[in-house]
A tleap script that builds the chain and sets N, CA, C and O, in Angstrom:
source leaprc.protein.ff14SB
mol = sequence {
  NMET THR ASN CYS PRO MET CYS GLY LYS TRP
  ALA ALA GLU ALA GLU LEU ARG ILE ALA GLU
  LEU GLU HIE CYS TYR VAL THR LEU ASN ARG
  ASP GLN PHE PHE PRO GLY TYR CYS PHE VAL
  PHE THR ARG GLU HIE VAL THR GLU LEU PHE
  HIE LEU ASP ARG ALA VAL ARG GLN GLY VAL
  MET GLU GLU VAL ASN ARG VAL ALA ALA ALA
  LEU PHE GLN VAL PHE GLN PRO THR LYS ILE
  ASN TYR GLU LEU LEU GLY ASN MET VAL PRO
  HIE MET HIE TRP HIE LEU VAL PRO ARG PHE
  ALA ASP ASP PRO LEU TRP PRO ARG PRO ILE
  TRP SER GLU PRO HIE PRO GLU ARG LEU LEU
  SER GLY PRO GLU CYS GLN ARG ARG ILE GLU
  GLN LEU ARG ALA ALA LEU ALA PRO ARG ALA
  GLY CALA
}
set mol.1.N position { 132.324 123.029 114.915 }
set mol.1.CA position { 131.852 123.228 116.283 }
set mol.1.C position { 132.652 122.318 117.215 }
set mol.1.O position { 132.909 121.163 116.878 }
set mol.2.N position { 133.032 122.811 118.338 }
set mol.2.CA position { 133.798 122.001 119.283 }
set mol.2.C position { 132.896 120.956 119.928 }
set mol.2.O position { 131.704 121.183 120.138 }
set mol.3.N position { 133.482 119.822 120.233 }
set mol.3.CA position { 132.793 118.719 120.897 }
set mol.3.C position { 131.690 118.060 120.079 }
set mol.3.O position { 130.898 117.300 120.635 }
set mol.4.N position { 131.613 118.320 118.796 }
set mol.4.CA position { 130.628 117.651 117.947 }
set mol.4.C position { 131.302 116.423 117.342 }
set mol.4.O position { 132.271 116.557 116.594 }
set mol.5.N position { 130.800 115.224 117.656 }
set mol.5.CA position { 131.443 114.021 117.128 }
set mol.5.C position { 131.409 113.937 115.602 }
set mol.5.O position { 132.305 113.346 115.000 }
set mol.6.N position { 130.404 114.511 114.980 }
set mol.6.CA position { 130.331 114.465 113.520 }
set mol.6.C position { 131.342 115.403 112.884 }
set mol.6.O position { 131.897 115.090 111.831 }
set mol.7.N position { 131.586 116.533 113.500 }
set mol.7.CA position { 132.563 117.479 112.935 }
set mol.7.C position { 133.954 116.850 112.839 }
set mol.7.O position { 134.724 117.196 111.943 }
set mol.8.N position { 134.280 115.937 113.743 }
set mol.8.CA position { 135.589 115.311 113.727 }
set mol.8.C position { 135.626 113.921 113.111 }
set mol.8.O position { 136.696 113.320 113.013 }
set mol.9.N position { 134.489 113.407 112.697 }
set mol.9.CA position { 134.383 112.026 112.218 }
set mol.9.C position { 135.238 111.756 110.983 }
set mol.9.O position { 135.876 110.706 110.896 }
set mol.10.N position { 135.261 112.683 110.031 }
set mol.10.CA position { 136.016 112.480 108.787 }
set mol.10.C position { 137.499 112.294 109.094 }
set mol.10.O position { 138.149 111.415 108.529 }
set mol.11.N position { 138.030 113.119 109.987 }
set mol.11.CA position { 139.446 113.025 110.342 }
set mol.11.C position { 139.715 111.827 111.255 }
set mol.11.O position { 140.727 111.144 111.104 }
set mol.12.N position { 138.817 111.578 112.192 }
set mol.12.CA position { 139.051 110.539 113.197 }
set mol.12.C position { 138.898 109.120 112.661 }
set mol.12.O position { 139.506 108.190 113.192 }
set mol.13.N position { 138.092 108.943 111.614 }
set mol.13.CA position { 137.827 107.592 111.100 }
set mol.13.C position { 138.223 107.488 109.635 }
set mol.13.O position { 137.427 107.077 108.791 }
set mol.14.N position { 139.455 107.864 109.345 }
set mol.14.CA position { 139.930 107.890 107.959 }
set mol.14.C position { 139.789 106.535 107.279 }
set mol.14.O position { 139.567 106.480 106.070 }
set mol.15.N position { 139.911 105.441 108.024 }
set mol.15.CA position { 139.821 104.111 107.439 }
set mol.15.C position { 138.410 103.754 106.973 }
set mol.15.O position { 138.227 102.759 106.272 }
set mol.16.N position { 137.415 104.551 107.352 }
set mol.16.CA position { 136.019 104.293 106.973 }
set mol.16.C position { 135.519 105.257 105.895 }
set mol.16.O position { 134.349 105.203 105.516 }
set mol.17.N position { 136.382 106.125 105.403 }
set mol.17.CA position { 135.985 107.114 104.401 }
set mol.17.C position { 135.601 106.445 103.082 }
set mol.17.O position { 136.293 105.562 102.575 }
set mol.18.N position { 134.478 106.901 102.556 }
set mol.18.CA position { 134.033 106.439 101.236 }
set mol.18.C position { 134.177 107.558 100.221 }
set mol.18.O position { 134.788 107.367 99.169 }
set mol.19.N position { 133.615 108.736 100.527 }
set mol.19.CA position { 133.647 109.822 99.544 }
set mol.19.C position { 133.531 111.177 100.215 }
set mol.19.O position { 132.871 111.339 101.242 }
set mol.20.N position { 134.191 112.141 99.602 }
set mol.20.CA position { 134.083 113.540 99.982 }
set mol.20.C position { 133.347 114.218 98.832 }
set mol.20.O position { 133.906 114.418 97.754 }
set mol.21.N position { 132.090 114.567 99.073 }
set mol.21.CA position { 131.255 115.181 98.047 }
set mol.21.C position { 131.251 116.693 98.240 }
set mol.21.O position { 131.899 117.203 99.155 }
set mol.22.N position { 130.539 117.399 97.402 }
set mol.22.CA position { 130.544 118.862 97.490 }
set mol.22.C position { 130.028 119.363 98.837 }
set mol.22.O position { 130.613 120.268 99.431 }
set mol.23.N position { 128.927 118.772 99.320 }
set mol.23.CA position { 128.296 119.246 100.560 }
set mol.23.C position { 128.430 118.277 101.729 }
set mol.23.O position { 128.271 118.673 102.884 }
set mol.24.N position { 128.719 117.020 101.439 }
set mol.24.CA position { 128.686 115.974 102.468 }
set mol.24.C position { 129.910 115.072 102.409 }
set mol.24.O position { 130.602 114.975 101.396 }
set mol.25.N position { 130.142 114.424 103.530 }
set mol.25.CA position { 131.089 113.319 103.617 }
set mol.25.C position { 130.277 112.031 103.698 }
set mol.25.O position { 129.142 112.025 104.175 }
set mol.26.N position { 130.876 110.946 103.226 }
set mol.26.CA position { 130.233 109.632 103.293 }
set mol.26.C position { 131.221 108.669 103.927 }
set mol.26.O position { 132.356 108.540 103.468 }
set mol.27.N position { 130.782 107.986 104.992 }
set mol.27.CA position { 131.628 106.989 105.644 }
set mol.27.C position { 130.833 105.709 105.871 }
set mol.27.O position { 129.606 105.722 105.973 }
set mol.28.N position { 131.558 104.622 105.946 }
set mol.28.CA position { 130.965 103.341 106.289 }
set mol.28.C position { 130.800 103.292 107.799 }
set mol.28.O position { 131.684 103.728 108.536 }
set mol.29.N position { 129.685 102.769 108.259 }
set mol.29.CA position { 129.524 102.560 109.696 }
set mol.29.C position { 130.430 101.393 110.101 }
set mol.29.O position { 130.478 100.375 109.410 }
set mol.30.N position { 131.124 101.537 111.181 }
set mol.30.CA position { 132.030 100.483 111.643 }
set mol.30.C position { 131.256 99.175 111.862 }
set mol.30.O position { 131.744 98.105 111.501 }
set mol.31.N position { 130.074 99.252 112.440 }
set mol.31.CA position { 129.234 98.075 112.669 }
set mol.31.C position { 128.472 97.763 111.383 }
set mol.31.O position { 127.609 98.533 110.964 }
set mol.32.N position { 128.791 96.649 110.772 }
set mol.32.CA position { 128.152 96.245 109.524 }
set mol.32.C position { 127.168 95.089 109.730 }
set mol.32.O position { 127.009 94.240 108.853 }
set mol.33.N position { 126.510 95.062 110.891 }
set mol.33.CA position { 125.433 94.084 111.113 }
set mol.33.C position { 124.413 94.204 109.987 }
set mol.33.O position { 123.878 93.206 109.505 }
set mol.34.N position { 124.155 95.449 109.577 }
set mol.34.CA position { 123.329 95.720 108.405 }
set mol.34.C position { 124.301 96.049 107.272 }
set mol.34.O position { 124.832 97.159 107.235 }
set mol.35.N position { 124.548 95.125 106.355 }
set mol.35.CA position { 125.567 95.320 105.318 }
set mol.35.C position { 125.342 96.594 104.505 }
set mol.35.O position { 124.266 96.820 103.951 }
set mol.36.N position { 126.383 97.413 104.450 }
set mol.36.CA position { 126.339 98.646 103.684 }
set mol.36.C position { 125.953 99.877 104.484 }
set mol.36.O position { 125.971 100.984 103.946 }
set mol.37.N position { 125.609 99.717 105.737 }
set mol.37.CA position { 125.182 100.837 106.593 }
set mol.37.C position { 126.228 101.949 106.506 }
set mol.37.O position { 127.401 101.748 106.820 }
set mol.38.N position { 125.776 103.118 106.076 }
set mol.38.CA position { 126.665 104.276 105.889 }
set mol.38.C position { 126.134 105.500 106.615 }
set mol.38.O position { 124.963 105.569 106.990 }
set mol.39.N position { 127.021 106.453 106.798 }
set mol.39.CA position { 126.654 107.787 107.265 }
set mol.39.C position { 126.907 108.779 106.132 }
set mol.39.O position { 127.930 108.714 105.449 }
set mol.40.N position { 125.976 109.680 105.948 }
set mol.40.CA position { 126.157 110.821 105.048 }
set mol.40.C position { 125.952 112.036 105.935 }
set mol.40.O position { 124.872 112.221 106.495 }
set mol.41.N position { 126.983 112.868 106.068 }
set mol.41.CA position { 126.862 114.015 106.975 }
set mol.41.C position { 127.433 115.262 106.333 }
set mol.41.O position { 128.393 115.211 105.564 }
set mol.42.N position { 126.818 116.382 106.671 }
set mol.42.CA position { 127.216 117.645 106.065 }
set mol.42.C position { 128.631 118.018 106.490 }
set mol.42.O position { 129.039 117.816 107.634 }
set mol.43.N position { 129.357 118.565 105.532 }
set mol.43.CA position { 130.729 119.006 105.808 }
set mol.43.C position { 130.710 120.191 106.766 }
set mol.43.O position { 131.602 120.345 107.601 }
set mol.44.N position { 129.708 121.002 106.635 }
set mol.44.CA position { 129.532 122.172 107.508 }
set mol.44.C position { 128.664 121.767 108.695 }
set mol.44.O position { 127.714 121.001 108.538 }
set mol.45.N position { 128.989 122.281 109.885 }
set mol.45.CA position { 128.150 121.995 111.048 }
set mol.45.C position { 126.828 122.746 110.897 }
set mol.45.O position { 126.783 123.976 110.917 }
set mol.46.N position { 125.774 121.985 110.749 }
set mol.46.CA position { 124.425 122.534 110.650 }
set mol.46.C position { 123.496 121.501 111.268 }
set mol.46.O position { 123.764 120.301 111.196 }
set mol.47.N position { 122.409 121.956 111.873 }
set mol.47.CA position { 121.526 121.024 112.568 }
set mol.47.C position { 120.204 120.768 111.848 }
set mol.47.O position { 119.586 119.726 112.062 }
set mol.48.N position { 119.762 121.686 111.008 }
set mol.48.CA position { 118.437 121.554 110.389 }
set mol.48.C position { 118.500 121.831 108.897 }
set mol.48.O position { 119.279 122.668 108.443 }
set mol.49.N position { 117.678 121.126 108.144 }
set mol.49.CA position { 117.601 121.367 106.701 }
set mol.49.C position { 117.235 122.811 106.387 }
set mol.49.O position { 117.767 123.392 105.441 }
set mol.50.N position { 116.338 123.393 107.165 }
set mol.50.CA position { 115.898 124.758 106.879 }
set mol.50.C position { 116.976 125.798 107.167 }
set mol.50.O position { 116.810 126.964 106.809 }
set mol.51.N position { 118.070 125.405 107.802 }
set mol.51.CA position { 119.195 126.319 108.003 }
set mol.51.C position { 120.005 126.521 106.723 }
set mol.51.O position { 120.776 127.474 106.614 }
set mol.52.N position { 119.827 125.629 105.769 }
set mol.52.CA position { 120.566 125.711 104.509 }
set mol.52.C position { 119.784 126.521 103.489 }
set mol.52.O position { 118.555 126.471 103.462 }
set mol.53.N position { 120.496 127.273 102.642 }
set mol.53.CA position { 119.759 127.947 101.578 }
set mol.53.C position { 119.282 126.889 100.585 }
set mol.53.O position { 119.780 125.764 100.582 }
set mol.54.N position { 118.329 127.251 99.757 }
set mol.54.CA position { 117.651 126.307 98.875 }
set mol.54.C position { 118.634 125.503 98.012 }
set mol.54.O position { 118.512 124.281 97.915 }
set mol.55.N position { 119.591 126.169 97.395 }
set mol.55.CA position { 120.516 125.489 96.486 }
set mol.55.C position { 121.370 124.457 97.231 }
set mol.55.O position { 121.572 123.347 96.739 }
set mol.56.N position { 121.866 124.819 98.403 }
set mol.56.CA position { 122.680 123.886 99.182 }
set mol.56.C position { 121.801 122.733 99.671 }
set mol.56.O position { 122.212 121.574 99.614 }
set mol.57.N position { 120.612 123.041 100.145 }
set mol.57.CA position { 119.684 121.996 100.616 }
set mol.57.C position { 119.394 120.999 99.491 }
set mol.57.O position { 119.394 119.788 99.713 }
set mol.58.N position { 119.152 121.506 98.304 }
set mol.58.CA position { 118.911 120.613 97.167 }
set mol.58.C position { 120.151 119.796 96.841 }
set mol.58.O position { 120.053 118.613 96.515 }
set mol.59.N position { 121.316 120.424 96.929 }
set mol.59.CA position { 122.561 119.701 96.690 }
set mol.59.C position { 122.779 118.594 97.702 }
set mol.59.O position { 123.187 117.491 97.341 }
set mol.60.N position { 122.509 118.880 98.966 }
set mol.60.CA position { 122.655 117.875 100.030 }
set mol.60.C position { 121.712 116.703 99.754 }
set mol.60.O position { 122.116 115.543 99.840 }
set mol.61.N position { 120.471 117.005 99.425 }
set mol.61.CA position { 119.507 115.927 99.184 }
set mol.61.C position { 119.886 115.105 97.956 }
set mol.61.O position { 119.666 113.894 97.937 }
set mol.62.N position { 120.446 115.736 96.939 }
set mol.62.CA position { 120.917 114.990 95.766 }
set mol.62.C position { 122.066 114.062 96.153 }
set mol.62.O position { 122.161 112.945 95.645 }
set mol.63.N position { 122.935 114.519 97.046 }
set mol.63.CA position { 124.040 113.665 97.490 }
set mol.63.C position { 123.533 112.481 98.309 }
set mol.63.O position { 124.025 111.364 98.146 }
set mol.64.N position { 122.565 112.707 99.181 }
set mol.64.CA position { 121.962 111.601 99.936 }
set mol.64.C position { 121.355 110.595 98.957 }
set mol.64.O position { 121.532 109.386 99.110 }
set mol.65.N position { 120.647 111.098 97.964 }
set mol.65.CA position { 120.027 110.244 96.957 }
set mol.65.C position { 121.085 109.453 96.181 }
set mol.65.O position { 120.908 108.265 95.908 }
set mol.66.N position { 122.169 110.114 95.835 }
set mol.66.CA position { 123.256 109.459 95.086 }
set mol.66.C position { 123.873 108.314 95.888 }
set mol.66.O position { 124.171 107.257 95.332 }
set mol.67.N position { 124.065 108.519 97.184 }
set mol.67.CA position { 124.616 107.462 98.030 }
set mol.67.C position { 123.605 106.319 98.156 }
set mol.67.O position { 123.990 105.151 98.099 }
set mol.68.N position { 122.334 106.637 98.325 }
set mol.68.CA position { 121.304 105.596 98.409 }
set mol.68.C position { 121.276 104.764 97.126 }
set mol.68.O position { 121.151 103.541 97.185 }
set mol.69.N position { 121.392 105.415 95.974 }
set mol.69.CA position { 121.403 104.688 94.700 }
set mol.69.C position { 122.628 103.779 94.607 }
set mol.69.O position { 122.527 102.662 94.099 }
set mol.70.N position { 123.774 104.239 95.089 }
set mol.70.CA position { 124.982 103.416 95.084 }
set mol.70.C position { 124.805 102.207 96.004 }
set mol.70.O position { 125.189 101.094 95.644 }
set mol.71.N position { 124.230 102.419 97.179 }
set mol.71.CA position { 123.967 101.307 98.092 }
set mol.71.C position { 123.043 100.283 97.449 }
set mol.71.O position { 123.250 99.076 97.576 }
set mol.72.N position { 122.028 100.776 96.761 }
set mol.72.CA position { 121.084 99.875 96.104 }
set mol.72.C position { 121.783 99.076 95.007 }
set mol.72.O position { 121.561 97.874 94.860 }
set mol.73.N position { 122.615 99.750 94.253 }
set mol.73.CA position { 123.354 99.082 93.171 }
set mol.73.C position { 124.257 97.973 93.719 }
set mol.73.O position { 124.296 96.875 93.165 }
set mol.74.N position { 124.969 98.254 94.787 }
set mol.74.CA position { 125.936 97.295 95.333 }
set mol.74.C position { 125.255 96.155 96.077 }
set mol.74.O position { 125.652 95.000 95.923 }
set mol.75.N position { 124.227 96.460 96.890 }
set mol.75.CA position { 123.662 95.457 97.790 }
set mol.75.C position { 122.320 94.872 97.355 }
set mol.75.O position { 121.923 93.820 97.854 }
set mol.76.N position { 121.617 95.531 96.438 }
set mol.76.CA position { 120.299 95.071 95.983 }
set mol.76.C position { 119.367 94.742 97.157 }
set mol.76.O position { 118.825 93.639 97.224 }
set mol.77.N position { 119.178 95.689 98.079 }
set mol.77.CA position { 118.326 95.422 99.249 }
set mol.77.C position { 116.839 95.459 98.891 }
set mol.77.O position { 116.448 95.885 97.804 }
set mol.78.N position { 116.044 95.006 99.823 }
set mol.78.CA position { 114.591 95.112 99.702 }
set mol.78.C position { 114.177 96.578 99.803 }
set mol.78.O position { 113.256 97.018 99.114 }
set mol.79.N position { 114.868 97.338 100.671 }
set mol.79.CA position { 114.531 98.734 100.965 }
set mol.79.C position { 115.759 99.438 101.505 }
set mol.79.O position { 116.611 98.816 102.140 }
set mol.80.N position { 115.852 100.733 101.253 }
set mol.80.CA position { 116.867 101.574 101.902 }
set mol.80.C position { 116.155 102.358 102.995 }
set mol.80.O position { 115.131 102.988 102.733 }
set mol.81.N position { 116.683 102.329 104.221 }
set mol.81.CA position { 116.154 103.167 105.299 }
set mol.81.C position { 116.983 104.439 105.374 }
set mol.81.O position { 118.211 104.405 105.283 }
set mol.82.N position { 116.298 105.554 105.540 }
set mol.82.CA position { 116.920 106.875 105.671 }
set mol.82.C position { 116.548 107.389 107.056 }
set mol.82.O position { 115.369 107.588 107.350 }
set mol.83.N position { 117.532 107.601 107.896 }
set mol.83.CA position { 117.270 108.138 109.234 }
set mol.83.C position { 117.985 109.473 109.378 }
set mol.83.O position { 119.204 109.549 109.224 }
set mol.84.N position { 117.238 110.512 109.668 }
set mol.84.CA position { 117.780 111.842 109.943 }
set mol.84.C position { 117.142 112.296 111.246 }
set mol.84.O position { 116.035 112.834 111.253 }
set mol.85.N position { 117.844 112.076 112.341 }
set mol.85.CA position { 117.289 112.400 113.648 }
set mol.85.C position { 118.039 113.570 114.276 }
set mol.85.O position { 117.527 114.689 114.317 }
set mol.86.N position { 119.236 113.318 114.760 }
set mol.86.CA position { 120.042 114.383 115.337 }
set mol.86.C position { 119.752 114.719 116.774 }
set mol.86.O position { 120.244 115.730 117.276 }
set mol.87.N position { 118.971 113.908 117.454 }
set mol.87.CA position { 118.681 114.200 118.860 }
set mol.87.C position { 119.916 114.012 119.741 }
set mol.87.O position { 120.177 114.813 120.639 }
set mol.88.N position { 120.664 112.959 119.477 }
set mol.88.CA position { 121.855 112.677 120.299 }
set mol.88.C position { 123.091 113.369 119.743 }
set mol.88.O position { 123.960 113.783 120.511 }
set mol.89.N position { 123.185 113.503 118.429 }
set mol.89.CA position { 124.309 114.180 117.778 }
set mol.89.C position { 123.709 115.264 116.878 }
set mol.89.O position { 123.346 114.984 115.736 }
set mol.90.N position { 123.603 116.489 117.378 }
set mol.90.CA position { 122.950 117.553 116.617 }
set mol.90.C position { 123.831 118.144 115.510 }
set mol.90.O position { 124.206 119.316 115.541 }
set mol.91.N position { 124.139 117.304 114.551 }
set mol.91.CA position { 124.857 117.693 113.333 }
set mol.91.C position { 124.142 116.914 112.236 }
set mol.91.O position { 123.996 115.697 112.342 }
set mol.92.N position { 123.700 117.589 111.195 }
set mol.92.CA position { 122.898 116.932 110.179 }
set mol.92.C position { 123.635 115.730 109.599 }
set mol.92.O position { 124.691 115.859 108.980 }
set mol.93.N position { 123.041 114.549 109.820 }
set mol.93.CA position { 123.619 113.320 109.296 }
set mol.93.C position { 122.522 112.284 109.082 }
set mol.93.O position { 121.572 112.174 109.857 }
set mol.94.N position { 122.689 111.548 108.027 }
set mol.94.CA position { 121.763 110.476 107.700 }
set mol.94.C position { 122.422 109.145 107.989 }
set mol.94.O position { 123.615 108.956 107.754 }
set mol.95.N position { 121.627 108.234 108.499 }
set mol.95.CA position { 121.992 106.832 108.579 }
set mol.95.C position { 121.306 106.216 107.356 }
set mol.95.O position { 120.078 106.145 107.308 }
set mol.96.N position { 122.080 105.775 106.380 }
set mol.96.CA position { 121.515 105.097 105.218 }
set mol.96.C position { 121.773 103.614 105.406 }
set mol.96.O position { 122.918 103.169 105.474 }
set mol.97.N position { 120.685 102.858 105.489 }
set mol.97.CA position { 120.792 101.453 105.870 }
set mol.97.C position { 120.064 100.567 104.870 }
set mol.97.O position { 118.834 100.580 104.814 }
set mol.98.N position { 120.807 99.797 104.080 }
set mol.98.CA position { 120.158 98.813 103.225 }
set mol.98.C position { 119.470 97.761 104.114 }
set mol.98.O position { 120.071 97.245 105.057 }
set mol.99.N position { 118.226 97.459 103.806 }
set mol.99.CA position { 117.477 96.472 104.590 }
set mol.99.C position { 117.019 95.333 103.685 }
set mol.99.O position { 116.710 95.526 102.509 }
set mol.100.N position { 116.989 94.167 104.261 }
set mol.100.CA position { 116.632 92.958 103.529 }
set mol.100.C position { 115.494 92.251 104.254 }
set mol.100.O position { 115.453 92.226 105.484 }
set mol.101.N position { 114.583 91.686 103.499 }
set mol.101.CA position { 113.425 91.008 104.087 }
set mol.101.C position { 113.834 89.863 105.004 }
set mol.101.O position { 113.048 89.451 105.857 }
set mol.102.N position { 115.050 89.341 104.845 }
set mol.102.CA position { 115.495 88.252 105.712 }
set mol.102.C position { 116.423 88.712 106.834 }
set mol.102.O position { 117.010 87.878 107.524 }
set mol.103.N position { 116.569 90.049 107.031 }
set mol.103.CA position { 117.419 90.468 108.155 }
set mol.103.C position { 116.667 90.233 109.464 }
set mol.103.O position { 115.438 90.294 109.486 }
set mol.104.N position { 117.388 89.966 110.554 }
set mol.104.CA position { 116.753 89.553 111.807 }
set mol.104.C position { 115.773 90.565 112.404 }
set mol.104.O position { 114.900 90.183 113.183 }
set mol.105.N position { 115.899 91.832 112.058 }
set mol.105.CA position { 114.998 92.840 112.622 }
set mol.105.C position { 113.919 93.294 111.641 }
set mol.105.O position { 113.118 94.168 111.973 }
set mol.106.N position { 113.886 92.728 110.464 }
set mol.106.CA position { 112.896 93.125 109.452 }
set mol.106.C position { 111.500 92.873 109.970 }
set mol.106.O position { 111.275 91.811 110.550 }
set mol.107.N position { 110.562 93.757 109.808 }
set mol.107.CA position { 110.619 95.080 109.192 }
set mol.107.C position { 110.763 96.201 110.212 }
set mol.107.O position { 110.506 97.365 109.905 }
set mol.108.N position { 111.167 95.852 111.407 }
set mol.108.CA position { 111.266 96.843 112.484 }
set mol.108.C position { 112.455 97.785 112.262 }
set mol.108.O position { 113.377 97.455 111.517 }
set mol.109.N position { 112.433 98.958 112.911 }
set mol.109.CA position { 113.580 99.875 112.823 }
set mol.109.C position { 114.846 99.211 113.358 }
set mol.109.O position { 114.777 98.312 114.196 }
set mol.110.N position { 115.988 99.656 112.876 }
set mol.110.CA position { 117.257 99.037 113.276 }
set mol.110.C position { 117.539 99.196 114.763 }
set mol.110.O position { 118.331 98.439 115.325 }
set mol.111.N position { 116.910 100.157 115.400 }
set mol.111.CA position { 117.129 100.387 116.828 }
set mol.111.C position { 116.059 99.720 117.692 }
set mol.111.O position { 115.999 99.974 118.895 }
set mol.112.N position { 115.224 98.881 117.107 }
set mol.112.CA position { 114.112 98.299 117.856 }
set mol.112.C position { 114.562 97.313 118.941 }
set mol.112.O position { 113.857 97.110 119.929 }
set mol.113.N position { 115.724 96.710 118.755 }
set mol.113.CA position { 116.276 95.818 119.781 }
set mol.113.C position { 117.780 95.706 119.573 }
set mol.113.O position { 118.273 95.914 118.465 }
set mol.114.N position { 118.502 95.382 120.624 }
set mol.114.CA position { 119.955 95.240 120.487 }
set mol.114.C position { 120.300 94.116 119.512 }
set mol.114.O position { 119.546 93.159 119.341 }
set mol.115.N position { 121.445 94.261 118.893 }
set mol.115.CA position { 121.939 93.219 117.991 }
set mol.115.C position { 123.455 93.114 118.171 }
set mol.115.O position { 124.106 94.060 118.615 }
set mol.116.N position { 123.998 91.967 117.824 }
set mol.116.CA position { 125.454 91.836 117.952 }
set mol.116.C position { 126.167 92.708 116.926 }
set mol.116.O position { 125.710 92.842 115.791 }
set mol.117.N position { 127.272 93.291 117.323 }
set mol.117.CA position { 128.062 94.119 116.418 }
set mol.117.C position { 128.767 93.220 115.405 }
set mol.117.O position { 129.254 92.144 115.753 }
set mol.118.N position { 128.819 93.661 114.166 }
set mol.118.CA position { 129.525 92.911 113.113 }
set mol.118.C position { 130.636 93.799 112.580 }
set mol.118.O position { 130.388 94.716 111.797 }
set mol.119.N position { 131.864 93.521 113.009 }
set mol.119.CA position { 133.015 94.278 112.544 }
set mol.119.C position { 133.685 93.512 111.413 }
set mol.119.O position { 133.924 92.310 111.528 }
set mol.120.N position { 133.985 94.200 110.330 }
set mol.120.CA position { 134.653 93.581 109.201 }
set mol.120.C position { 136.164 93.587 109.425 }
set mol.120.O position { 136.690 94.454 110.123 }
set mol.121.N position { 136.846 92.631 108.837 }
set mol.121.CA position { 138.303 92.670 108.857 }
set mol.121.C position { 138.734 93.870 108.011 }
set mol.121.O position { 137.936 94.413 107.247 }
set mol.122.N position { 139.983 94.278 108.146 }
set mol.122.CA position { 140.495 95.394 107.353 }
set mol.122.C position { 140.275 95.201 105.863 }
set mol.122.O position { 139.762 96.105 105.203 }
set mol.123.N position { 140.650 94.039 105.307 }
set mol.123.CA position { 140.435 93.820 103.868 }
set mol.123.C position { 138.960 93.784 103.475 }
set mol.123.O position { 138.597 94.284 102.410 }
set mol.124.N position { 138.103 93.198 104.319 }
set mol.124.CA position { 136.659 93.176 104.020 }
set mol.124.C position { 136.101 94.594 103.999 }
set mol.124.O position { 135.326 94.954 103.113 }
set mol.125.N position { 136.496 95.382 104.970 }
set mol.125.CA position { 136.049 96.769 105.062 }
set mol.125.C position { 136.505 97.548 103.828 }
set mol.125.O position { 135.719 98.279 103.225 }
set mol.126.N position { 137.754 97.392 103.462 }
set mol.126.CA position { 138.288 98.106 102.302 }
set mol.126.C position { 137.586 97.686 101.021 }
set mol.126.O position { 137.326 98.524 100.157 }
set mol.127.N position { 137.280 96.413 100.887 }
set mol.127.CA position { 136.570 95.912 99.700 }
set mol.127.C position { 135.178 96.540 99.605 }
set mol.127.O position { 134.746 96.947 98.527 }
set mol.128.N position { 134.486 96.613 100.735 }
set mol.128.CA position { 133.146 97.218 100.754 }
set mol.128.C position { 133.223 98.698 100.391 }
set mol.128.O position { 132.400 99.194 99.622 }
set mol.129.N position { 134.196 99.394 100.937 }
set mol.129.CA position { 134.381 100.814 100.627 }
set mol.129.C position { 134.668 100.991 99.143 }
set mol.129.O position { 134.101 101.882 98.512 }
set mol.130.N position { 135.528 100.167 98.580 }
set mol.130.CA position { 135.860 100.274 97.153 }
set mol.130.C position { 134.645 100.004 96.270 }
set mol.130.O position { 134.472 100.660 95.243 }
set mol.131.N position { 133.803 99.047 96.656 }
set mol.131.CA position { 132.577 98.778 95.900 }
set mol.131.C position { 131.685 100.024 95.877 }
set mol.131.O position { 131.131 100.382 94.838 }
set mol.132.N position { 131.557 100.669 97.022 }
set mol.132.CA position { 130.707 101.851 97.108 }
set mol.132.C position { 131.323 103.026 96.373 }
set mol.132.O position { 130.602 103.790 95.733 }
set mol.133.N position { 132.631 103.191 96.447 }
set mol.133.CA position { 133.288 104.262 95.690 }
set mol.133.C position { 133.053 104.069 94.199 }
set mol.133.O position { 132.756 105.030 93.489 }
set mol.134.N position { 133.180 102.854 93.724 }
set mol.134.CA position { 132.979 102.576 92.301 }
set mol.134.C position { 131.536 102.900 91.905 }
set mol.134.O position { 131.302 103.466 90.837 }
set mol.135.N position { 130.585 102.553 92.739 }
set mol.135.CA position { 129.182 102.836 92.437 }
set mol.135.C position { 128.874 104.334 92.483 }
set mol.135.O position { 127.954 104.799 91.812 }
set mol.136.N position { 129.639 105.082 93.268 }
set mol.136.CA position { 129.447 106.543 93.361 }
set mol.136.C position { 130.175 107.308 92.266 }
set mol.136.O position { 129.897 108.487 92.048 }
set mol.137.N position { 131.093 106.661 91.583 }
set mol.137.CA position { 131.903 107.352 90.566 }
set mol.137.C position { 131.006 107.896 89.461 }
set mol.137.O position { 130.087 107.218 89.001 }
set mol.138.N position { 131.285 109.129 89.042 }
set mol.138.CA position { 130.488 109.702 87.940 }
set mol.138.C position { 130.638 108.858 86.688 }
set mol.138.O position { 131.715 108.337 86.399 }
set mol.139.N position { 129.549 108.730 85.952 }
set mol.139.CA position { 129.571 107.981 84.702 }
set mol.139.C position { 129.556 108.940 83.530 }
set mol.139.O position { 128.936 110.002 83.583 }
set mol.140.N position { 130.243 108.555 82.478 }
set mol.140.CA position { 130.248 109.379 81.250 }
set mol.140.C position { 128.819 109.525 80.748 }
set mol.140.O position { 128.077 108.545 80.672 }
set mol.141.N position { 128.442 110.732 80.411 }
set mol.141.CA position { 127.106 111.002 79.884 }
set mol.141.C position { 126.034 111.130 80.941 }
set mol.141.O position { 124.878 111.398 80.615 }
set mol.142.N position { 126.390 110.943 82.212 }
set mol.142.CA position { 125.375 111.019 83.276 }
set mol.142.C position { 125.158 112.441 83.717 }
set mol.142.O position { 124.341 112.695 84.602 }
savepdb mol mol.pdb
quit
């Protein structure tokens, strides 16, 4: 779809790419105030879960779950937050955010108040992406 920021995100932010899955793309959020904050968004422009047929919908949800499990493995958070809103960007996308009991906004939503942006250096960003790629890699016998 033209003018959809999510439709162009994979190409526009190549340095933040984590994984290209069957139904979704996974990217690191540039702002890492919440360590591990990722986006999981459908490769196809779609706005609602009910727009997908059952098999694709189940596949998408399995991919979201797989990314959440990888985030948990890498960061060991207190909780993973899953946000699927789409009011401002009507393209199905999840904000997957590892949360920790000692983070400054705990237990409030991440949007409850402004926070300073935390940008990683190029090597720090790449290291985080590689950790998540390794956690997402298929395992023998899985």
